[in-house]
N, C-alpha and C positions, 0 to 999 in steps of 0.2 A: 401539503408540505410547505414549510416556511423557509424561505431563502434568506441567508444572512451574508452580508458583505463584510470582508475583512481586508484591512490594508496591512500587508506584510512585506518586509524586505526579502530579497532573494535568499539571504542567509537564514532568515527565520523560516522561510518556506522549506528550504533544504533540511533544516533541523527537524521541522514538523514531519516531513515525509519520512525521514530516517526513523524517528521515534514511532510513528504509526506503523512502519514496516516491521520494526522490532516487536511491537506489541502484537501485531497480527501473527507473526511467527510464533510467539508465545502461546497465543490462544489456539493456534492450529496444531502445534506439535508438542508443547510442554504441558499445558493445562490438562489435556485429556488423560495424562498419566497420573494425575492427582486423584486420590480417592474422593468419590462423591461428585466429581465434575459432571456437569450437564452441558453438552455441546449445543451450540446454536448455529446450525449451518447457514441460515439466512444472514446472520450477523457476520460470519466469516466471508461470505460472498460479497456482502456490501463493503466490508473492510478491504477486500482485494480490489474492488472497483475503485474505491476511494484512494487507496495507495497508488494505483495506476494513474489516476487523474492527477494526483499531487506530483508524481514523478514526471508526467508530461509537462506540467506547469514549470517545473524546475529546469527540465531539459527537453525542449520540443523536438529535438532530433532523435530522442530515444526511440520513438515509435518507428522512425525510418530504419534505424539500426536493427531493431527487433524484427521488422518485417522482411529483412534481407536474409535468406538462408545462408548459413556458413558452410563452406565446403573445404574440407581439409584433405590434403593428399598424403 
């Protein structure tokens, strides 16, 4: 695996994370309904991991909020 280093502003990283999340949603839920579509579950898993990493870079506190269970009364 080759590693690549990018320099992005936080605004660019937020946009990239948002676009990647939208594309992942499309590949997971919309594309399978298209005739002739062939799903690649490994690619979807990799995409989910990547989007998660991007979101953590944008907001490091997101992991702490997700780890705390929410209790509603």
